[in-house]
C-alpha positions as CSV (number, residue, x, y, z in Angstrom):
1,M,0.0,0.0,0.0
2,S,2.8,2.4,0.9
3,R,4.5,1.8,-2.4
4,L,1.4,2.2,-4.4
5,Y,0.6,5.4,-2.7
6,T,4.1,6.8,-3.1
7,E,4.3,5.9,-6.8
8,N,0.9,7.5,-7.6
9,E,0.8,10.3,-5.1
10,K,-0.4,12.9,-7.7
11,N,-3.2,10.6,-9.0
12,D,-6.4,11.6,-7.2
13,Y,-8.2,8.4,-8.2
14,I,-5.6,6.0,-7.0
15,V,-4.9,8.0,-3.8
16,N,-8.6,8.0,-3.0
17,E,-8.9,4.2,-3.5
18,V,-5.8,3.5,-1.4
19,I,-7.0,5.7,1.5
20,G,-10.4,4.0,1.3
21,H,-8.9,0.5,1.6
22,I,-6.8,1.8,4.5
23,G,-10.0,2.9,6.2
24,N,-11.5,-0.6,5.8
25,M,-8.5,-2.2,7.4
26,C,-8.8,0.2,10.4
27,I,-11.9,-1.7,11.5
28,D,-9.5,-4.1,13.0
29,A,-8.1,-2.3,16.1
30,V,-4.7,-4.1,16.1
31,L,-4.3,-3.5,12.4
32,R,-5.3,0.1,12.9
33,N,-2.5,0.6,15.4
34,K,0.0,-0.8,12.9
35,I,-1.3,1.5,10.2
36,Y,-1.0,4.5,12.5
37,R,2.6,3.6,13.4
38,D,3.4,3.3,9.6
39,G,2.6,7.0,9.2
40,W,-0.7,6.9,7.3
41,L,-2.4,9.6,9.4
42,P,-0.4,12.6,7.8
43,R,-1.3,11.2,4.4
44,I,-5.0,11.1,5.2
45,L,-4.8,14.7,6.4
46,Q,-3.0,15.8,3.3
47,A,-5.9,14.4,1.2
48,L,-8.3,16.9,3.0
49,E,-6.6,19.7,1.0
50,R,-7.4,18.0,-2.4
51,P,-11.0,19.0,-3.3
52,R,-11.5,16.0,-5.6
53,I,-10.6,13.5,-2.9
54,R,-11.9,15.1,0.4
55,Q,-15.6,14.5,-0.4
56,Y,-15.0,10.8,-0.7
57,S,-12.5,9.1,1.6
58,P,-10.5,11.2,4.1
59,L,-13.2,12.1,6.6
60,P,-14.8,8.6,6.7
61,V,-11.3,7.1,7.1
62,L,-10.6,9.5,10.0
63,Q,-13.9,8.5,11.5
64,T,-12.9,4.8,11.3
65,F,-9.5,5.7,12.9
66,L,-11.4,7.1,15.9
67,M,-13.6,4.1,16.6
68,H,-11.1,2.2,18.8
69,P,-9.8,4.2,21.8
70,S,-6.0,4.5,22.1
71,P,-4.1,7.0,24.3
72,E,-1.1,7.1,21.9
73,L,-3.4,7.9,18.9
74,F,-5.6,10.4,20.6
75,K,-2.7,12.5,21.9
76,D,-1.4,12.8,18.3
77,L,-4.9,13.6,17.0
78,C,-5.4,16.3,19.6
79,T,-2.2,18.1,18.7
80,N,-2.5,17.8,15.0
81,V,-5.9,16.7,13.7
82,I,-8.3,18.8,15.8
83,P,-6.7,22.2,14.8
84,R,-6.5,21.2,11.2
85,L,-10.1,19.9,11.0
86,S,-11.3,23.0,12.9
87,R,-9.7,25.3,10.3
88,H,-11.2,23.1,7.6
89,L,-14.7,23.5,9.2
90,L,-14.5,27.3,9.2
91,N,-13.6,27.3,5.5
92,P,-16.4,29.4,3.8
93,T,-16.0,27.5,0.5
94,L,-16.7,24.1,2.2
95,R,-19.8,22.3,0.9
96,S,-22.7,21.7,3.3
97,E,-22.2,18.0,3.0
98,D,-18.5,18.3,4.0
99,V,-19.5,20.6,6.9
100,G,-21.7,17.9,8.3
101,S,-19.0,15.2,7.8
102,T,-16.4,17.4,9.5
103,I,-18.7,18.0,12.4
104,N,-19.3,14.3,12.8
105,T,-15.6,13.6,12.8
106,L,-14.7,16.4,15.2
107,S,-17.5,15.5,17.6
108,V,-16.3,11.9,18.0
109,L,-12.7,13.0,18.3
110,L,-13.4,15.7,20.9
111,A,-15.7,13.4,23.0
112,N,-13.0,10.6,23.1
113,A,-10.0,12.9,23.4
114,T,-11.2,14.2,26.8
115,N,-10.8,10.6,28.1
116,F,-7.1,10.5,27.3
117,V,-5.9,14.1,27.6
118,S,-6.5,16.5,30.5
119,L,-8.9,19.3,29.8
120,S,-6.3,21.9,30.7
121,G,-3.7,20.3,28.5
122,L,-6.1,20.0,25.6
123,S,-7.3,23.6,26.0
124,F,-3.6,24.8,26.0
125,V,-2.7,22.8,22.9
126,L,-5.7,23.9,20.9
127,K,-5.1,27.6,21.9
128,E,-1.5,27.2,20.9
129,N,-2.6,26.0,17.5
130,K,-4.8,29.1,17.1
131,L,-8.2,27.3,17.4
132,E,-11.1,29.7,17.4
133,P,-13.7,28.1,19.7
134,A,-16.0,31.1,19.7
135,K,-16.4,31.0,15.9
136,I,-17.0,27.2,15.9
137,V,-19.6,27.6,18.7
138,N,-21.4,30.3,16.6
139,L,-21.3,28.1,13.5
140,L,-22.9,25.2,15.4
141,M,-25.5,27.5,17.0
142,D,-26.5,28.8,13.5
143,R,-26.8,25.2,12.2
144,M,-28.8,24.0,15.2
145,S,-31.2,27.0,15.1
146,S,-32.0,26.7,11.4
147,S,-34.7,24.3,10.1
148,R,-32.5,22.6,7.5
149,T,-35.3,20.3,6.3
150,K,-33.5,19.3,3.1
151,E,-30.6,17.4,4.7
152,S,-30.9,13.7,4.4
153,D,-28.9,12.7,7.5
154,L,-30.3,15.5,9.6
155,F,-31.3,13.4,12.6
156,K,-27.8,11.8,12.8
157,T,-26.1,15.2,12.3
158,T,-28.1,16.8,15.1
159,C,-26.6,14.3,17.6
160,F,-23.1,15.1,16.5
161,E,-23.7,18.8,16.7
162,I,-24.9,18.5,20.3
163,S,-22.0,16.2,21.2
164,M,-19.5,18.6,19.7
165,I,-20.9,21.7,21.4
166,V,-20.9,19.9,24.8
167,S,-17.2,18.8,24.2
168,L,-16.3,22.4,23.4
169,T,-18.0,23.6,26.5
170,Q,-16.1,21.1,28.6
171,I,-12.7,22.3,27.1
172,F,-13.5,26.0,26.9
173,P,-16.1,26.6,29.6
174,D,-15.4,30.4,29.6
175,V,-16.4,30.7,26.0
176,A,-19.7,28.8,26.6
177,S,-20.5,30.7,29.7
178,S,-20.2,34.0,27.8
179,T,-22.6,32.8,25.1
180,P,-26.2,33.3,26.3
181,R,-27.6,31.6,23.2
182,L,-25.7,28.4,24.0
183,L,-26.9,28.3,27.6
184,S,-30.5,28.8,26.4
185,C,-30.0,26.0,23.9
186,F,-28.8,23.6,26.7
187,V,-31.9,24.5,28.8
188,A,-34.1,23.8,25.8
189,C,-32.5,20.4,25.2
190,L,-33.5,19.4,28.6
191,R,-37.1,19.2,27.2
192,S,-36.1,16.6,24.6
193,D,-37.6,13.1,24.7
194,S,-34.1,11.6,24.3
195,C,-32.3,10.7,27.6
196,K,-29.0,11.0,25.9
197,V,-29.8,14.5,24.6
198,R,-30.8,15.6,28.1
199,A,-27.7,14.1,29.6
200,S,-25.4,15.8,27.1
201,A,-27.2,19.2,27.5
202,M,-27.0,18.8,31.3
203,H,-23.3,18.1,31.1
204,G,-22.7,21.2,29.0
205,L,-24.9,23.5,31.0
206,L,-23.3,22.7,34.3
207,K,-19.8,23.0,33.0
208,A,-20.6,26.4,31.6
209,W,-22.4,27.5,34.8
210,S,-19.6,26.4,37.0
211,A,-17.1,28.4,34.9
212,K,-19.3,31.5,35.2
213,F,-20.1,31.4,39.0
214,G,-17.3,29.2,40.3
215,P,-17.7,26.0,42.4
216,P,-20.6,25.9,44.9
217,S,-19.9,27.0,48.5
218,S,-20.4,25.0,51.7
219,F,-19.9,25.2,55.4
220,N,-17.9,22.7,57.5
221,V,-18.0,21.7,61.2
222,E,-16.0,24.7,62.3
223,D,-18.5,27.0,60.6
224,L,-21.4,25.1,62.2
225,M,-19.9,25.4,65.7
226,R,-19.3,29.1,65.2
227,G,-22.9,29.4,64.2
228,Y,-24.1,27.6,67.3
229,F,-21.8,29.4,69.7
230,G,-22.6,32.8,68.0
231,G,-26.3,32.1,67.9
232,L,-28.5,30.9,65.0
233,N,-31.3,33.2,63.9
234,S,-34.7,32.8,65.4
235,E,-36.3,31.2,62.4
236,I,-33.6,28.4,62.1
237,A,-33.6,27.8,65.9
238,S,-37.4,27.4,65.9
239,R,-37.5,25.1,63.0
240,L,-34.7,22.9,64.4
241,N,-36.6,22.7,67.7
242,V,-39.6,21.4,65.7
243,Y,-37.3,18.9,64.0
244,G,-35.9,17.7,67.3
245,K,-33.0,19.5,68.9
246,E,-31.4,16.3,70.2
247,R,-31.5,14.8,66.7
248,T,-29.5,17.7,65.1
249,Y,-26.0,17.3,63.9
250,G,-24.9,20.4,65.9
251,F,-26.3,18.9,69.2
252,Q,-24.3,15.7,68.5
253,C,-21.2,17.8,67.9
254,L,-21.6,19.7,71.1
255,S,-22.1,16.4,73.0
256,C,-19.0,15.0,71.4
257,L,-17.0,18.1,72.4
258,N,-18.3,17.9,76.0
259,S,-17.0,14.3,76.3
260,L,-13.7,15.5,75.0
261,S,-13.3,18.4,77.4
262,A,-9.6,17.6,77.8
263,V,-9.1,18.2,74.1
264,V,-11.1,21.4,73.6
265,G,-10.9,22.8,77.2
266,S,-8.1,23.7,79.6
267,E,-9.7,23.0,83.0
268,V,-8.6,19.4,83.3
269,A,-6.3,18.4,86.2
270,A,-4.8,15.2,84.7
271,L,-4.8,13.6,81.3
272,E,-6.5,10.3,81.0
273,F,-5.2,9.1,77.7
274,F,-7.0,5.7,77.9
275,R,-10.5,7.4,78.3
276,I,-9.7,10.1,75.7
277,G,-8.4,7.5,73.3
278,L,-11.7,5.5,73.6
279,D,-13.7,8.7,73.0
280,M,-11.4,9.7,70.1
281,A,-12.0,6.3,68.4
282,N,-15.8,7.0,68.5
283,V,-15.7,10.5,67.1
284,T,-17.9,10.7,64.0
285,P,-16.2,11.2,60.6
286,G,-17.3,14.8,60.2
287,M,-15.8,15.8,63.5
288,D,-12.4,14.2,63.1
289,H,-10.5,17.0,61.5
290,Y,-12.0,19.6,63.9
291,V,-11.1,17.6,67.0
292,L,-7.6,16.4,65.8
293,S,-6.6,19.9,64.8
294,Q,-7.0,21.3,68.3
295,P,-3.7,22.3,69.9
296,F,-2.3,20.0,72.6
297,R,-2.0,22.3,75.6
298,W,0.1,19.9,77.8
299,K,3.1,19.8,75.5
300,S,6.2,18.7,77.4
301,L,9.3,16.5,77.0
302,E,7.1,13.5,78.0
303,Y,4.3,14.5,75.6
304,P,6.0,16.4,72.7
305,F,2.8,16.9,70.7
306,D,1.7,20.1,68.9
307,T,-1.8,18.9,68.1
308,W,-4.1,16.1,69.3
309,A,-3.5,14.3,65.9
310,E,0.1,13.8,66.9
311,A,-1.0,12.2,70.2
312,L,-3.0,9.5,68.4
313,P,-0.1,6.9,68.1
314,H,0.6,7.4,71.8
315,M,-3.0,6.8,72.8
316,A,-3.2,3.8,70.4
317,D,-0.3,2.2,72.3
318,I,-2.0,2.7,75.6
319,L,-5.2,1.2,74.3
320,R,-3.4,-1.8,72.8
321,S,-1.7,-2.4,76.2
322,H,-5.2,-2.7,77.7
323,S,-6.3,-5.2,74.9
324,E,-8.5,-2.6,73.2
325,F,-7.1,-3.7,69.8
326,D,-10.0,-2.4,67.6
327,S,-10.0,1.1,69.1
328,A,-6.2,1.2,68.9
329,D,-6.3,0.3,65.2
330,I,-8.9,2.9,64.6
331,L,-6.7,5.6,66.2
332,D,-3.8,4.5,64.0
333,L,-5.9,4.6,60.9
334,K,-7.2,8.1,61.9
335,Y,-3.6,9.3,62.3
336,I,-2.5,7.9,59.0
337,L,-5.6,9.4,57.2
338,H,-5.0,12.7,58.9
339,C,-1.3,12.7,57.7
340,G,-2.4,11.8,54.2
341,K,-0.4,8.6,54.1
342,L,-3.1,6.7,52.3
343,A,-0.9,3.9,51.0
344,A,-0.4,2.6,54.5
345,V,-4.1,2.5,55.3
346,R,-5.1,-0.5,53.1
347,E,-2.9,-3.2,54.8
348,L,-3.9,-2.1,58.3
349,A,-7.6,-1.9,57.6
350,E,-7.7,-5.2,55.7
351,N,-5.9,-7.0,58.6
352,A,-8.3,-5.4,61.1
353,A,-11.3,-6.4,59.1
354,Q,-10.2,-10.1,59.1
355,R,-9.9,-9.9,62.9
356,T,-13.2,-8.1,63.6
357,P,-15.3,-7.9,60.4
358,E,-18.3,-6.2,62.2
359,V,-16.5,-2.9,62.7
360,G,-17.6,-0.5,60.0
361,F,-14.6,1.9,60.3
362,W,-12.4,-0.6,58.4
363,Y,-14.6,-0.4,55.3
364,Y,-14.9,3.4,55.7
365,A,-11.1,3.7,55.7
366,L,-10.8,1.4,52.7
367,A,-13.4,3.5,50.9
368,L,-11.4,6.7,51.5
369,T,-8.3,5.2,50.0
370,A,-9.7,3.5,46.9
371,T,-7.2,3.4,44.1
372,G,-7.1,2.8,40.3
373,T,-9.0,4.3,37.4
374,N,-12.3,6.1,38.1
375,G,-14.2,3.0,37.1
376,D,-12.1,0.9,39.5
377,I,-12.5,3.4,42.4
378,L,-16.3,3.4,41.9
379,R,-16.5,-0.4,41.9
380,Q,-14.6,-0.5,45.2
381,I,-16.8,2.3,46.7
382,R,-20.0,0.5,45.6
383,E,-18.8,-2.7,47.3
384,H,-18.0,-0.8,50.6
385,L,-21.3,1.1,50.5
386,Q,-23.2,-2.2,50.4
387,N,-21.5,-3.3,53.6
388,R,-24.1,-3.4,56.4
389,H,-21.5,-2.6,59.1
390,L,-21.0,1.0,57.9
391,S,-22.7,3.6,60.2
392,S,-25.0,6.2,58.7
393,E,-22.4,8.9,59.3
394,Q,-19.6,6.9,57.6
395,R,-21.9,6.2,54.7
396,F,-22.8,9.9,54.3
397,Y,-19.2,11.0,54.2
398,V,-18.2,8.3,51.7
399,L,-21.1,9.5,49.5
400,Y,-20.1,13.1,50.0
401,K,-16.5,12.5,48.9
402,Y,-17.2,10.4,45.8
403,S,-20.6,11.6,44.6
404,S,-19.1,14.2,42.3
405,L,-16.7,11.7,40.8
406,A,-19.5,9.0,40.4
407,L,-22.2,11.2,39.0
408,H,-19.9,12.9,36.4
409,F,-18.3,9.6,35.5
410,I,-21.8,8.2,34.9
411,A,-22.8,11.4,32.9
412,D,-19.8,10.9,30.7
413,E,-20.7,7.3,30.2
414,L,-24.2,8.2,29.1
415,R,-22.9,10.9,26.8
416,S,-20.2,8.7,25.1
417,T,-22.2,5.4,24.8
418,R,-25.4,4.4,22.9
419,P,-28.5,2.8,24.3
420,A,-27.8,-0.3,22.2
421,E,-24.6,-0.9,24.1
422,P,-24.2,-3.0,27.3
423,M,-22.3,0.0,28.8
424,W,-25.5,2.1,28.6
425,E,-27.5,-0.3,30.8
426,E,-24.5,-0.6,33.2
427,A,-24.3,3.2,33.5
428,L,-28.0,3.4,34.2
429,S,-27.7,0.7,36.8
430,R,-24.8,2.5,38.4
431,L,-26.8,5.8,38.4
432,A,-29.7,4.1,40.1
433,F,-27.4,2.7,42.8
434,W,-25.8,6.1,43.6
435,Y,-29.1,7.9,43.4
436,E,-30.8,5.6,45.8
437,N,-27.9,5.8,48.2
438,L,-27.9,9.6,48.0
439,K,-31.6,9.8,48.5
440,A,-31.3,7.6,51.7
441,A,-28.3,9.6,53.0
442,V,-30.0,13.0,52.4
443,N,-33.3,12.0,54.0
444,D,-31.6,10.3,57.0
445,A,-29.2,13.2,57.8
446,A,-30.1,16.0,60.1
447,P,-30.8,19.3,58.3
448,D,-27.8,21.1,59.7
449,T,-25.3,18.4,58.6
450,P,-22.3,20.0,56.8
451,H,-22.2,19.5,53.0
452,L,-25.8,18.2,53.0
453,N,-26.8,20.9,50.5
454,F,-24.4,19.3,48.0
455,L,-26.3,16.0,48.2
456,S,-29.8,17.6,48.1
457,T,-32.2,17.9,45.2
458,I,-32.4,21.6,44.1
459,Q,-35.0,21.2,41.4
460,R,-38.1,19.2,41.9
461,S,-40.7,20.8,39.7
462,E,-39.9,18.7,36.5
463,P,-41.0,15.0,36.5
464,E,-38.3,14.2,33.9
465,F,-35.2,15.0,35.9
466,S,-33.8,16.1,39.3
467,I,-30.8,18.3,39.8
468,L,-28.4,17.1,42.4
469,S,-25.7,19.3,43.8
470,T,-22.3,17.7,44.6
471,S,-19.1,18.8,46.1
472,S,-17.7,20.4,42.9
473,S,-20.6,20.9,40.6
474,F,-24.2,20.1,39.8
475,L,-25.9,17.2,38.1
476,I,-29.3,16.8,36.4
477,V,-30.3,13.1,36.5
478,P,-32.2,12.6,33.3
479,T,-34.6,9.9,34.0
480,P,-38.2,10.0,35.4
481,K,-37.7,6.9,37.6
482,L,-35.0,8.6,39.7
483,R,-37.1,11.4,41.2
484,S,-37.6,12.1,44.9
485,I,-38.6,14.9,47.2
486,V,-36.0,15.8,49.8
487,R,-37.4,16.1,53.3
488,H,-36.7,19.4,55.0
489,Y,-35.2,20.8,51.7
490,D,-36.1,24.4,52.5
491,L,-34.6,24.2,56.0
492,I,-31.4,22.6,54.6
493,M,-30.9,25.4,52.1
494,T,-31.8,28.1,54.7
495,I,-29.2,26.8,57.1
496,H,-26.7,26.5,54.3
497,E,-27.2,30.1,53.1
498,F,-27.1,31.5,56.7
499,L,-23.8,29.8,57.5
500,T,-22.1,30.4,54.2
501,N,-23.2,34.1,54.0
502,K,-22.0,34.6,57.6
503,K,-18.7,32.9,56.6
504,A,-18.3,35.1,53.5
505,S,-19.7,38.2,55.2
506,D,-22.1,38.9,52.3
507,S,-25.7,38.4,51.5
508,L,-25.5,36.9,48.0
509,P,-27.8,33.9,47.3
510,S,-26.1,30.5,47.1
511,V,-24.8,29.2,43.7
512,E,-27.4,26.4,44.0
513,R,-30.3,29.0,44.2
514,M,-28.8,30.9,41.2
515,V,-28.8,27.7,39.1
516,E,-32.3,27.0,40.1
517,R,-33.5,30.5,39.2
518,F,-31.6,30.5,35.9
519,F,-33.3,27.3,34.8
520,L,-36.8,28.4,35.8
521,D,-36.3,31.8,34.2
522,N,-35.2,30.4,30.9
523,I,-37.1,27.1,30.4
524,V,-40.1,28.8,28.7
525,S,-38.2,31.1,26.4
526,G,-35.6,28.5,25.6
527,T,-38.3,26.0,24.7
528,S,-39.9,28.5,22.4
529,N,-36.7,29.8,20.7
530,W,-35.4,26.3,20.0
531,K,-38.6,24.5,19.2
532,S,-37.4,23.2,15.8
533,L,-34.2,21.7,17.5
534,I,-36.3,20.0,20.2
535,I,-38.5,18.4,17.5
536,R,-35.4,17.2,15.7
537,T,-33.9,15.7,18.9
538,N,-37.2,13.9,19.6
539,S,-36.6,11.9,16.4
540,C,-32.8,11.9,16.3
541,V,-30.8,8.7,16.2
542,W,-30.3,8.6,20.0
543,A,-34.1,8.9,20.6
544,E,-34.8,6.1,18.1
545,E,-32.3,3.9,19.8
546,E,-33.8,4.5,23.2
547,R,-37.2,3.6,21.8
548,G,-35.8,0.3,20.6
549,G,-35.0,1.2,17.0
550,T,-32.2,-0.3,15.0
551,P,-29.0,0.1,17.0
552,L,-25.8,1.6,15.5
553,G,-22.3,0.7,16.5
554,P,-20.5,2.5,19.4
555,S,-19.5,5.4,17.3
556,G,-22.0,5.1,14.5
557,L,-19.2,5.5,12.0
558,G,-17.6,3.4,9.3
559,M,-19.2,0.1,10.1
560,K,-22.4,-1.4,11.5
561,F,-22.5,-3.8,14.5
562,F,-25.0,-6.6,14.2
563,D,-24.8,-7.6,17.9
564,A,-24.7,-4.2,19.6
565,S,-27.7,-5.1,21.8
566,P,-27.6,-5.2,25.6
567,N,-27.4,-9.0,25.4
568,A,-24.5,-8.9,22.9
569,S,-21.5,-11.1,23.5
570,F,-18.4,-9.4,24.8
571,V,-16.3,-12.2,23.2
572,K,-17.1,-11.7,19.5
573,T,-18.3,-8.9,17.3
574,T,-19.9,-9.3,13.8
575,V,-19.4,-6.3,11.6
576,L,-20.4,-5.3,8.1
577,D,-17.9,-3.4,6.0
578,A,-19.6,-0.3,4.7
579,T,-17.7,-0.5,1.4
580,S,-17.5,-4.2,0.5
581,R,-20.7,-5.2,2.3
582,R,-18.9,-8.3,3.7
583,R,-19.5,-9.7,7.1
584,M,-16.4,-10.1,9.3
585,H,-16.1,-11.8,12.6
586,L,-13.8,-10.1,15.1
587,Y,-12.8,-11.0,18.6
588,N,-13.1,-8.4,21.4
589,C,-10.2,-7.7,23.7
590,S,-11.1,-8.9,27.2
591,W,-9.7,-5.6,28.6
592,C,-10.4,-2.7,26.2
593,L,-13.1,-4.5,24.1
594,N,-11.5,-3.3,20.9
595,P,-12.2,-5.8,18.0
596,S,-9.6,-7.6,16.0
597,A,-9.4,-10.7,13.9
598,V,-6.1,-11.7,15.6
599,M,-5.9,-11.7,19.4
600,R,-3.4,-13.2,22.0
601,K,-5.1,-16.0,23.9
602,C,-4.6,-16.5,27.6
603,A,-2.1,-19.4,27.9
604,V,-3.9,-20.9,30.9
605,C,-7.6,-20.8,30.1
606,G,-7.5,-20.1,26.4
607,S,-10.8,-18.1,26.6
608,A,-9.6,-14.6,27.4
609,R,-8.2,-12.7,24.4
610,Y,-6.1,-9.5,24.3
611,C,-4.7,-6.9,21.9
612,D,-1.2,-7.1,23.4
613,K,0.7,-7.8,26.5
614,E,-0.3,-4.4,28.0
615,C,-4.0,-5.2,27.9
616,Q,-3.4,-8.7,29.4
617,K,-1.3,-7.2,32.2
618,R,-4.1,-4.6,33.0
619,D,-6.8,-7.3,33.0
620,W,-4.9,-9.8,35.1
621,K,-6.1,-8.6,38.5
622,A,-9.7,-9.4,37.5
623,H,-9.0,-12.3,35.2
624,K,-6.9,-14.3,37.7
625,K,-10.0,-14.8,39.8
626,V,-11.7,-16.8,37.0
627,C,-8.7,-18.1,35.0
628,K,-8.6,-21.9,35.1
629,S,-7.0,-24.5,33.0
630,Q,-9.5,-26.4,30.9
631,E,-7.7,-29.7,31.5
632,I,-7.7,-29.2,35.3
633,T,-11.4,-28.2,35.2
634,I,-12.3,-31.4,33.3
């Protein structure tokens, strides 16, 4: 192929045919990687500059290149292909058909690139290459607002336009937040019948809003204690009395501080490290940092501690000498967590859990130190949250720490997969699990619990979705089945605003309230202004797939998957070559699921298949649990 291309480089017909065949071979992920390493990508990009070729092969071949995720490939595409295609898109002489194809290619490239390149790094590279995101956003807005009834692939192109505009918002949130027409478009898309359209619009809206107003505010235990000592206003005090004063988080904190008078007070004649150690072991997760940061007022040569956190190992030794092994290990774990030495937590917690499995603190510590990819972390957290020994307070703080990661990870999954894929059902299942846990945690927690506003529903008027607030941003859960009404919602938000305003010494409404007001103020006008777009999204490819229509492949590009249903086999994929119309049977890698006709088999079981040694190495942790020799099994 390389020789044929080189000898006929000036012949448009032969170059077009060669590039087309290269695209067909890229269906095989392993072969695609070899083609990339052989330097075919620059040749494909050069063909974009040749008008007689670019309308046939370069863009479809680029789309096929993007079907199989690869960190090495996407880093190259981000630095070279995105800027070039973006300039190509803004070319005023480009045919409308080529504009649609370029948008399709860019949308897939941008959506996948964010999984392999950091947003800050991607933004920097694109700006260095003089990308003009504002002009591209305006071009997309003009296309999305027009009727365009004559386009044959309109309902597919609409999906790509939405996907691309969301990716641009993720990379350049400042541009999106300064474009009112774009924010209005996102709000309007939340009225679509398609779950995927709503998830994509939600993702873009919240990224842009966070860039405009900054991350949401919150109060911590220190702020709550200052509020109680300084006096809550009469309305809050009265409503907390109705709720039950002894049930409030603040009352529990005050009781905890009272039992630790040696820690927070100075009128103690002698230190009783044994009793204090037992009390320290029982301090609820939310109070840990506040208590352990208190200064140690009895510092001496015998007790050379600056804070009570530094005294934890000493108290643990005393408890261990009295056979209080569980409490001693809890103090050691709290000390390690406080110091940030997370790597040392796992071994200690796992050994303690084997000795006394009914103590919930071991699983709480393991949850706080989960490692691996985002998917690995969430799998570990889900396992720990299902442990019945976790206390409600421990469960709450695990949810608080990981909800932002979980919900945005799920939103990305819903945005980057299709309803016909198994990953779609898995993402919805994961979303249901987290939502149910959040709902239980929010409704069980006292209204004055720190960070509770982040886990509360801030929009309940629409039956199609709820807006959840998390520790770094907001999320609209786009499904009618996941809707709940948070008990004491108004009281939660009133306490939050009182303490955060007192902390900031201003009277501005919380970011959550501003989001809520923005949505309510713009939903009517947005629906009216973008009526034609909403109608298109109701019949777009995503909507048809969700209604059980004919499924497309994961990218919808280059080839069609026959078995892309939720019950499809993860082992083998049958594809139809769009050019030759031939069926091909490809095996899926057991780790990355990329398809190829040639895979490395596991030497022991012979059932697992991998692209290369790297995929096999990454999958070994999970595969070793089920890997068995067929001869031994027989």
